[in-house]
mmCIF file as gemmi writes it, N, C-alpha and C atoms, coordinates in Angstrom:
data_model
loop_
_atom_site.group_PDB
_atom_site.id
_atom_site.type_symbol
_atom_site.label_atom_id
_atom_site.label_alt_id
_atom_site.label_comp_id
_atom_site.label_asym_id
_atom_site.label_entity_id
_atom_site.label_seq_id
_atom_site.pdbx_PDB_ins_code
_atom_site.Cartn_x
_atom_site.Cartn_y
_atom_site.Cartn_z
_atom_site.occupancy
_atom_site.B_iso_or_equiv
_atom_site.pdbx_formal_charge
_atom_site.auth_seq_id
_atom_site.auth_asym_id
_atom_site.pdbx_PDB_model_num
ATOM 1 N N . MET Axp A 1 ? 0.844 -1.168 0 1 0 ? 1 A 1
ATOM 2 C CA . MET Axp A 1 ? 0 0 0 1 0 ? 1 A 1
ATOM 3 C C . MET Axp A 1 ? 0.897 1.242 0 1 0 ? 1 A 1
ATOM 4 N N . VAL Axp A 2 ? 0.468 2.237 -0.68 1 0 ? 2 A 1
ATOM 5 C CA . VAL Axp A 2 ? 1.21 3.493 -0.754 1 0 ? 2 A 1
ATOM 6 C C . VAL Axp A 2 ? 0.988 4.264 0.552 1 0 ? 2 A 1
ATOM 7 N N . ALA Axp A 3 ? 2.062 4.821 1.068 1 0 ? 3 A 1
ATOM 8 C CA . ALA Axp A 3 ? 1.984 5.593 2.31 1 0 ? 3 A 1
ATOM 9 C C . ALA Axp A 3 ? 0.971 6.726 2.162 1 0 ? 3 A 1
ATOM 10 N N . PRO Axp A 4 ? 0.2 7.01 3.204 1 0 ? 4 A 1
ATOM 11 C CA . PRO Axp A 4 ? -0.814 8.061 3.126 1 0 ? 4 A 1
ATOM 12 C C . PRO Axp A 4 ? -0.262 9.406 2.651 1 0 ? 4 A 1
ATOM 13 N N . ALA Axp A 5 ? 0.929 9.734 3.08 1 0 ? 5 A 1
ATOM 14 C CA . ALA Axp A 5 ? 1.51 11.022 2.687 1 0 ? 5 A 1
ATOM 15 C C . ALA Axp A 5 ? 1.844 11.08 1.205 1 0 ? 5 A 1
ATOM 16 N N . ARG Axp A 6 ? 1.985 9.93 0.546 1 0 ? 6 A 1
ATOM 17 C CA . ARG Axp A 6 ? 2.371 9.877 -0.869 1 0 ? 6 A 1
ATOM 18 C C . ARG Axp A 6 ? 1.192 9.6 -1.803 1 0 ? 6 A 1
ATOM 19 N N . ARG Axp A 7 ? 0.045 9.231 -1.262 1 0 ? 7 A 1
ATOM 20 C CA . ARG Axp A 7 ? -1.098 8.814 -2.1 1 0 ? 7 A 1
ATOM 21 C C . ARG Axp A 7 ? -1.575 9.891 -3.055 1 0 ? 7 A 1
ATOM 22 N N . ALA Axp A 8 ? -1.536 11.133 -2.645 1 0 ? 8 A 1
ATOM 23 C CA . ALA Axp A 8 ? -2.058 12.213 -3.487 1 0 ? 8 A 1
ATOM 24 C C . ALA Axp A 8 ? -1.085 12.621 -4.592 1 0 ? 8 A 1
ATOM 25 N N . SER Axp A 9 ? 0.16 12.159 -4.534 1 0 ? 9 A 1
ATOM 26 C CA . SER Axp A 9 ? 1.15 12.615 -5.512 1 0 ? 9 A 1
ATOM 27 C C . SER Axp A 9 ? 0.965 11.975 -6.887 1 0 ? 9 A 1
ATOM 28 N N . ARG Axp A 10 ? 0.378 10.774 -6.915 1 0 ? 10 A 1
ATOM 29 C CA . ARG Axp A 10 ? 0.134 10.084 -8.191 1 0 ? 10 A 1
ATOM 30 C C . ARG Axp A 10 ? -1.163 9.308 -8.1 1 0 ? 10 A 1
ATOM 31 N N . THR Axp A 11 ? -1.836 9.19 -9.231 1 0 ? 11 A 1
ATOM 32 C CA . THR Axp A 11 ? -3.051 8.389 -9.264 1 0 ? 11 A 1
ATOM 33 C C . THR Axp A 11 ? -2.672 6.913 -9.403 1 0 ? 11 A 1
ATOM 34 N N . HIS Axp A 12 ? -3.65 6.055 -9.206 1 0 ? 12 A 1
ATOM 35 C CA . HIS Axp A 12 ? -3.423 4.619 -9.395 1 0 ? 12 A 1
ATOM 36 C C . HIS Axp A 12 ? -2.92 4.352 -10.814 1 0 ? 12 A 1
ATOM 37 N N . ALA Axp A 13 ? -3.534 5 -11.783 1 0 ? 13 A 1
ATOM 38 C CA . ALA Axp A 13 ? -3.125 4.818 -13.184 1 0 ? 13 A 1
ATOM 39 C C . ALA Axp A 13 ? -1.682 5.279 -13.402 1 0 ? 13 A 1
ATOM 40 N N . ASP Axp A 14 ? -1.311 6.396 -12.767 1 0 ? 14 A 1
ATOM 41 C CA . ASP Axp A 14 ? 0.071 6.882 -12.881 1 0 ? 14 A 1
ATOM 42 C C . ASP Axp A 14 ? 1.061 5.881 -12.305 1 0 ? 14 A 1
ATOM 43 N N . ARG Axp A 15 ? 0.741 5.313 -11.122 1 0 ? 15 A 1
ATOM 44 C CA . ARG Axp A 15 ? 1.63 4.336 -10.498 1 0 ? 15 A 1
ATOM 45 C C . ARG Axp A 15 ? 1.738 3.074 -11.346 1 0 ? 15 A 1
ATOM 46 N N . LEU Axp A 16 ? 0.623 2.623 -11.911 1 0 ? 16 A 1
ATOM 47 C CA . LEU Axp A 16 ? 0.64 1.434 -12.769 1 0 ? 16 A 1
ATOM 48 C C . LEU Axp A 16 ? 1.475 1.689 -14.016 1 0 ? 16 A 1
ATOM 49 N N . ALA Axp A 17 ? 1.281 2.833 -14.645 1 0 ? 17 A 1
ATOM 50 C CA . ALA Axp A 17 ? 2.048 3.168 -15.85 1 0 ? 17 A 1
ATOM 51 C C . ALA Axp A 17 ? 3.544 3.217 -15.543 1 0 ? 17 A 1
ATOM 52 N N . LEU Axp A 18 ? 3.918 3.796 -14.418 1 0 ? 18 A 1
ATOM 53 C CA . LEU Axp A 18 ? 5.325 3.863 -14.045 1 0 ? 18 A 1
ATOM 54 C C . LEU Axp A 18 ? 5.888 2.467 -13.79 1 0 ? 18 A 1
ATOM 55 N N . ALA Axp A 19 ? 5.131 1.626 -13.091 1 0 ? 19 A 1
ATOM 56 C CA . ALA Axp A 19 ? 5.593 0.26 -12.82 1 0 ? 19 A 1
ATOM 57 C C . ALA Axp A 19 ? 5.823 -0.503 -14.119 1 0 ? 19 A 1
ATOM 58 N N . LEU Axp A 20 ? 4.893 -0.389 -15.056 1 0 ? 20 A 1
ATOM 59 C CA . LEU Axp A 20 ? 5.042 -1.09 -16.335 1 0 ? 20 A 1
ATOM 60 C C . LEU Axp A 20 ? 6.22 -0.548 -17.136 1 0 ? 20 A 1
ATOM 61 N N . GLU Axp A 21 ? 6.421 0.755 -17.075 1 0 ? 21 A 1
ATOM 62 C CA . GLU Axp A 21 ? 7.57 1.363 -17.766 1 0 ? 21 A 1
ATOM 63 C C . GLU Axp A 21 ? 8.875 0.845 -17.172 1 0 ? 21 A 1
ATOM 64 N N . LEU Axp A 22 ? 8.959 0.782 -15.855 1 0 ? 22 A 1
ATOM 65 C CA . LEU Axp A 22 ? 10.182 0.3 -15.208 1 0 ? 22 A 1
ATOM 66 C C . LEU Axp A 22 ? 10.419 -1.179 -15.494 1 0 ? 22 A 1
ATOM 67 N N . LEU Axp A 23 ? 9.353 -1.968 -15.557 1 0 ? 23 A 1
ATOM 68 C CA . LEU Axp A 23 ? 9.505 -3.396 -15.844 1 0 ? 23 A 1
ATOM 69 C C . LEU Axp A 23 ? 9.938 -3.671 -17.275 1 0 ? 23 A 1
ATOM 70 N N . ALA Axp A 24 ? 9.763 -2.715 -18.159 1 0 ? 24 A 1
ATOM 71 C CA . ALA Axp A 24 ? 10.184 -2.882 -19.554 1 0 ? 24 A 1
ATOM 72 C C . ALA Axp A 24 ? 11.7 -2.797 -19.701 1 0 ? 24 A 1
ATOM 73 N N . ASP Axp A 25 ? 12.395 -2.397 -18.648 1 0 ? 25 A 1
ATOM 74 C CA . ASP Axp A 25 ? 13.853 -2.289 -18.68 1 0 ? 25 A 1
ATOM 75 C C . ASP Axp A 25 ? 14.449 -3.687 -18.878 1 0 ? 25 A 1
ATOM 76 N N . PRO Axp A 26 ? 15.27 -3.89 -19.91 1 0 ? 26 A 1
ATOM 77 C CA . PRO Axp A 26 ? 15.854 -5.205 -20.175 1 0 ? 26 A 1
ATOM 78 C C . PRO Axp A 26 ? 16.73 -5.728 -19.034 1 0 ? 26 A 1
ATOM 79 N N . ALA Axp A 27 ? 17.168 -4.876 -18.146 1 0 ? 27 A 1
ATOM 80 C CA . ALA Axp A 27 ? 17.99 -5.326 -17.018 1 0 ? 27 A 1
ATOM 81 C C . ALA Axp A 27 ? 17.232 -6.323 -16.155 1 0 ? 27 A 1
ATOM 82 N N . PHE Axp A 28 ? 15.906 -6.208 -16.097 1 0 ? 28 A 1
ATOM 83 C CA . PHE Axp A 28 ? 15.118 -7.134 -15.293 1 0 ? 28 A 1
ATOM 84 C C . PHE Axp A 28 ? 15.11 -8.541 -15.872 1 0 ? 28 A 1
ATOM 85 N N . ASP Axp A 29 ? 15.377 -8.692 -17.161 1 0 ? 29 A 1
ATOM 86 C CA . ASP Axp A 29 ? 15.433 -10.023 -17.775 1 0 ? 29 A 1
ATOM 87 C C . ASP Axp A 29 ? 16.516 -10.887 -17.134 1 0 ? 29 A 1
ATOM 88 N N . ALA Axp A 30 ? 17.554 -10.263 -16.619 1 0 ? 30 A 1
ATOM 89 C CA . ALA Axp A 30 ? 18.635 -11.01 -15.976 1 0 ? 30 A 1
ATOM 90 C C . ALA Axp A 30 ? 18.168 -11.689 -14.69 1 0 ? 30 A 1
ATOM 91 N N . LEU Axp A 31 ? 17.078 -11.215 -14.108 1 0 ? 31 A 1
ATOM 92 C CA . LEU Axp A 31 ? 16.564 -11.797 -12.87 1 0 ? 31 A 1
ATOM 93 C C . LEU Axp A 31 ? 15.788 -13.087 -13.108 1 0 ? 31 A 1
ATOM 94 N N . ILE Axp A 32 ? 15.295 -13.286 -14.326 1 0 ? 32 A 1
ATOM 95 C CA . ILE Axp A 32 ? 14.501 -14.478 -14.636 1 0 ? 32 A 1
ATOM 96 C C . ILE Axp A 32 ? 15.459 -15.633 -14.882 1 0 ? 32 A 1
ATOM 97 N N . THR Axp A 33 ? 15.379 -16.643 -14.019 1 0 ? 33 A 1
ATOM 98 C CA . THR Axp A 33 ? 16.326 -17.745 -14.075 1 0 ? 33 A 1
ATOM 99 C C . THR Axp A 33 ? 15.759 -18.997 -14.726 1 0 ? 33 A 1
ATOM 100 N N . GLY Axp A 34 ? 14.504 -18.96 -15.13 1 0 ? 34 A 1
ATOM 101 C CA . GLY Axp A 34 ? 13.905 -20.111 -15.797 1 0 ? 34 A 1
ATOM 102 C C . GLY Axp A 34 ? 12.424 -19.882 -16.009 1 0 ? 34 A 1
ATOM 103 N N . SER Axp A 35 ? 11.802 -20.782 -16.754 1 0 ? 35 A 1
ATOM 104 C CA . SER Axp A 35 ? 10.361 -20.682 -16.97 1 0 ? 35 A 1
ATOM 105 C C . SER Axp A 35 ? 9.773 -22.076 -17.095 1 0 ? 35 A 1
ATOM 106 N N . SER Axp A 36 ? 8.497 -22.171 -16.753 1 0 ? 36 A 1
ATOM 107 C CA . SER Axp A 36 ? 7.768 -23.438 -16.829 1 0 ? 36 A 1
ATOM 108 C C . SER Axp A 36 ? 6.319 -23.144 -17.174 1 0 ? 36 A 1
ATOM 109 N N . PRO Axp A 37 ? 5.66 -24.074 -17.865 1 0 ? 37 A 1
ATOM 110 C CA . PRO Axp A 37 ? 4.236 -23.881 -18.153 1 0 ? 37 A 1
ATOM 111 C C . PRO Axp A 37 ? 3.4 -24.063 -16.879 1 0 ? 37 A 1
ATOM 112 N N . PHE Axp A 38 ? 2.261 -23.427 -16.856 1 0 ? 38 A 1
ATOM 113 C CA . PHE Axp A 38 ? 1.36 -23.464 -15.71 1 0 ? 38 A 1
ATOM 114 C C . PHE Axp A 38 ? 1.006 -24.892 -15.314 1 0 ? 38 A 1
ATOM 115 N N . ALA Axp A 39 ? 0.885 -25.779 -16.288 1 0 ? 39 A 1
ATOM 116 C CA . ALA Axp A 39 ? 0.518 -27.165 -16.009 1 0 ? 39 A 1
ATOM 117 C C . ALA Axp A 39 ? 1.541 -27.86 -15.109 1 0 ? 39 A 1
ATOM 118 N N . GLU Axp A 40 ? 2.773 -27.38 -15.098 1 0 ? 40 A 1
ATOM 119 C CA . GLU Axp A 40 ? 3.829 -27.976 -14.27 1 0 ? 40 A 1
ATOM 120 C C . GLU Axp A 40 ? 3.986 -27.281 -12.919 1 0 ? 40 A 1
ATOM 121 N N . LEU Axp A 41 ? 3.099 -26.348 -12.587 1 0 ? 41 A 1
ATOM 122 C CA . LEU Axp A 41 ? 3.253 -25.55 -11.383 1 0 ? 41 A 1
ATOM 123 C C . LEU Axp A 41 ? 3.38 -26.373 -10.099 1 0 ? 41 A 1
ATOM 124 N N . PRO Axp A 42 ? 2.568 -27.411 -9.875 1 0 ? 42 A 1
ATOM 125 C CA . PRO Axp A 42 ? 2.75 -28.179 -8.632 1 0 ? 42 A 1
ATOM 126 C C . PRO Axp A 42 ? 4.165 -28.76 -8.488 1 0 ? 42 A 1
ATOM 127 N N . ASP Axp A 43 ? 4.701 -29.31 -9.57 1 0 ? 43 A 1
ATOM 128 C CA . ASP Axp A 43 ? 6.057 -29.858 -9.539 1 0 ? 43 A 1
ATOM 129 C C . ASP Axp A 43 ? 7.098 -28.76 -9.352 1 0 ? 43 A 1
ATOM 130 N N . VAL Axp A 44 ? 6.915 -27.643 -10.036 1 0 ? 44 A 1
ATOM 131 C CA . VAL Axp A 44 ? 7.849 -26.524 -9.93 1 0 ? 44 A 1
ATOM 132 C C . VAL Axp A 44 ? 7.883 -26.007 -8.494 1 0 ? 44 A 1
ATOM 133 N N . LEU Axp A 45 ? 6.714 -25.834 -7.877 1 0 ? 45 A 1
ATOM 134 C CA . LEU Axp A 45 ? 6.677 -25.336 -6.499 1 0 ? 45 A 1
ATOM 135 C C . LEU Axp A 45 ? 7.358 -26.307 -5.538 1 0 ? 45 A 1
ATOM 136 N N . ALA Axp A 46 ? 7.138 -27.592 -5.732 1 0 ? 46 A 1
ATOM 137 C CA . ALA Axp A 46 ? 7.789 -28.589 -4.879 1 0 ? 46 A 1
ATOM 138 C C . ALA Axp A 46 ? 9.303 -28.529 -5.041 1 0 ? 46 A 1
ATOM 139 N N . ARG Axp A 47 ? 9.769 -28.396 -6.282 1 0 ? 47 A 1
ATOM 140 C CA . ARG Axp A 47 ? 11.213 -28.341 -6.538 1 0 ? 47 A 1
ATOM 141 C C . ARG Axp A 47 ? 11.829 -27.04 -6.014 1 0 ? 47 A 1
ATOM 142 N N . LEU Axp A 48 ? 11.092 -25.92 -6.116 1 0 ? 48 A 1
ATOM 143 C CA . LEU Axp A 48 ? 11.583 -24.673 -5.538 1 0 ? 48 A 1
ATOM 144 C C . LEU Axp A 48 ? 11.679 -24.798 -4.021 1 0 ? 48 A 1
ATOM 145 N N . ASN Axp A 49 ? 10.683 -25.429 -3.436 1 0 ? 49 A 1
ATOM 146 C CA . ASN Axp A 49 ? 10.637 -25.581 -1.982 1 0 ? 49 A 1
ATOM 147 C C . ASN Axp A 49 ? 11.762 -26.47 -1.447 1 0 ? 49 A 1
ATOM 148 N N . ASP Axp A 50 ? 12.053 -27.563 -2.16 1 0 ? 50 A 1
ATOM 149 C CA . ASP Axp A 50 ? 13.093 -28.471 -1.647 1 0 ? 50 A 1
ATOM 150 C C . ASP Axp A 50 ? 14.498 -28.107 -2.136 1 0 ? 50 A 1
ATOM 151 N N . GLY Axp A 51 ? 14.608 -27.071 -2.959 1 0 ? 51 A 1
ATOM 152 C CA . GLY Axp A 51 ? 15.917 -26.59 -3.387 1 0 ? 51 A 1
ATOM 153 C C . GLY Axp A 51 ? 16.5 -27.271 -4.606 1 0 ? 51 A 1
ATOM 154 N N . THR Axp A 52 ? 15.781 -28.239 -5.198 1 0 ? 52 A 1
ATOM 155 C CA . THR Axp A 52 ? 16.317 -28.903 -6.385 1 0 ? 52 A 1
ATOM 156 C C . THR Axp A 52 ? 16.163 -28.035 -7.64 1 0 ? 52 A 1
ATOM 157 N N . LEU Axp A 53 ? 15.386 -26.989 -7.549 1 0 ? 53 A 1
ATOM 158 C CA . LEU Axp A 53 ? 15.254 -26.022 -8.643 1 0 ? 53 A 1
ATOM 159 C C . LEU Axp A 53 ? 15.67 -24.655 -8.098 1 0 ? 53 A 1
ATOM 160 N N . PRO Axp A 54 ? 16.952 -24.339 -8.18 1 0 ? 54 A 1
ATOM 161 C CA . PRO Axp A 54 ? 17.396 -23.038 -7.681 1 0 ? 54 A 1
ATOM 162 C C . PRO Axp A 54 ? 16.925 -21.94 -8.634 1 0 ? 54 A 1
ATOM 163 N N . ALA Axp A 55 ? 16.315 -20.935 -8.098 1 0 ? 55 A 1
ATOM 164 C CA . ALA Axp A 55 ? 15.803 -19.874 -8.96 1 0 ? 55 A 1
ATOM 165 C C . ALA Axp A 55 ? 15.717 -18.572 -8.182 1 0 ? 55 A 1
ATOM 166 N N . LEU Axp A 56 ? 16.029 -17.506 -8.866 1 0 ? 56 A 1
ATOM 167 C CA . LEU Axp A 56 ? 15.854 -16.177 -8.297 1 0 ? 56 A 1
ATOM 168 C C . LEU Axp A 56 ? 14.438 -15.701 -8.591 1 0 ? 56 A 1
ATOM 169 N N . CYS Axp A 57 ? 14.041 -15.822 -9.848 1 0 ? 57 A 1
ATOM 170 C CA . CYS Axp A 57 ? 12.701 -15.43 -10.284 1 0 ? 57 A 1
ATOM 171 C C . CYS Axp A 57 ? 12.297 -16.397 -11.395 1 0 ? 57 A 1
ATOM 172 N N . HIS Axp A 58 ? 11.423 -17.324 -11.084 1 0 ? 58 A 1
ATOM 173 C CA . HIS Axp A 58 ? 11.014 -18.346 -12.043 1 0 ? 58 A 1
ATOM 174 C C . HIS Axp A 58 ? 9.697 -17.914 -12.686 1 0 ? 58 A 1
ATOM 175 N N . LEU Axp A 59 ? 9.678 -17.88 -13.987 1 0 ? 59 A 1
ATOM 176 C CA . LEU Axp A 59 ? 8.527 -17.412 -14.752 1 0 ? 59 A 1
ATOM 177 C C . LEU Axp A 59 ? 7.564 -18.562 -15.029 1 0 ? 59 A 1
ATOM 178 N N . ILE Axp A 60 ? 6.286 -18.355 -14.752 1 0 ? 60 A 1
ATOM 179 C CA . ILE Axp A 60 ? 5.242 -19.326 -15.083 1 0 ? 60 A 1
ATOM 180 C C . ILE Axp A 60 ? 4.503 -18.792 -16.303 1 0 ? 60 A 1
ATOM 181 N N . THR Axp A 61 ? 4.475 -19.591 -17.35 1 0 ? 61 A 1
ATOM 182 C CA . THR Axp A 61 ? 3.827 -19.165 -18.59 1 0 ? 61 A 1
ATOM 183 C C . THR Axp A 61 ? 2.433 -19.768 -18.693 1 0 ? 61 A 1
ATOM 184 N N . TYR Axp A 62 ? 1.557 -19.053 -19.31 1 0 ? 62 A 1
ATOM 185 C CA . TYR Axp A 62 ? 0.173 -19.47 -19.492 1 0 ? 62 A 1
ATOM 186 C C . TYR Axp A 62 ? -0.084 -19.635 -20.981 1 0 ? 62 A 1
ATOM 187 N N . GLN Axp A 63 ? -0.309 -20.855 -21.399 1 0 ? 63 A 1
ATOM 188 C CA . GLN Axp A 63 ? -0.589 -21.176 -22.794 1 0 ? 63 A 1
ATOM 189 C C . GLN Axp A 63 ? -2.093 -21.334 -22.984 1 0 ? 63 A 1
ATOM 190 N N . GLU Axp A 64 ? -2.536 -21.292 -24.214 1 0 ? 64 A 1
ATOM 191 C CA . GLU Axp A 64 ? -3.949 -21.539 -24.53 1 0 ? 64 A 1
ATOM 192 C C . GLU Axp A 64 ? -4.363 -22.906 -24.015 1 0 ? 64 A 1
ATOM 193 N N . SER Axp A 65 ? -3.47 -23.899 -24.132 1 0 ? 65 A 1
ATOM 194 C CA . SER Axp A 65 ? -3.782 -25.266 -23.697 1 0 ? 65 A 1
ATOM 195 C C . SER Axp A 65 ? -3.817 -25.381 -22.179 1 0 ? 65 A 1
ATOM 196 N N . ASP Axp A 66 ? -3.238 -24.409 -21.449 1 0 ? 66 A 1
ATOM 197 C CA . ASP Axp A 66 ? -3.246 -24.429 -19.99 1 0 ? 66 A 1
ATOM 198 C C . ASP Axp A 66 ? -4.566 -23.95 -19.405 1 0 ? 66 A 1
ATOM 199 N N . ALA Axp A 67 ? -5.362 -23.252 -20.226 1 0 ? 67 A 1
ATOM 200 C CA . ALA Axp A 67 ? -6.592 -22.666 -19.718 1 0 ? 67 A 1
ATOM 201 C C . ALA Axp A 67 ? -7.591 -23.738 -19.317 1 0 ? 67 A 1
ATOM 202 N N . CYS Axp A 68 ? -8.293 -23.486 -18.229 1 0 ? 68 A 1
ATOM 203 C CA . CYS Axp A 68 ? -9.326 -24.412 -17.774 1 0 ? 68 A 1
ATOM 204 C C . CYS Axp A 68 ? -10.618 -24.115 -18.512 1 0 ? 68 A 1
ATOM 205 N N . SER Axp A 69 ? -11.316 -25.128 -18.904 1 0 ? 69 A 1
ATOM 206 C CA . SER Axp A 69 ? -12.599 -24.902 -19.565 1 0 ? 69 A 1
ATOM 207 C C . SER Axp A 69 ? -13.692 -24.904 -18.514 1 0 ? 69 A 1
ATOM 208 N N . ALA Axp A 70 ? -14.597 -23.952 -18.632 1 0 ? 70 A 1
ATOM 209 C CA . ALA Axp A 70 ? -15.664 -23.814 -17.636 1 0 ? 70 A 1
ATOM 210 C C . ALA Axp A 70 ? -16.966 -24.362 -18.147 1 0 ? 70 A 1
């Protein structure tokens, strides 16, 4: 949450736009240490938890085939 003293300085939209702009910096790509499809998430979480999958920031991808049908 944004500190009360800072809330009036930017709107929610302004903060979101700034966050997205900062995330576009290619330097952040160096933090991503791997990726896995959503379907493998239970295994990935178990491996992250037990240390067999060392990762700084592991990306979970969402494919069309990963979507649940309702």
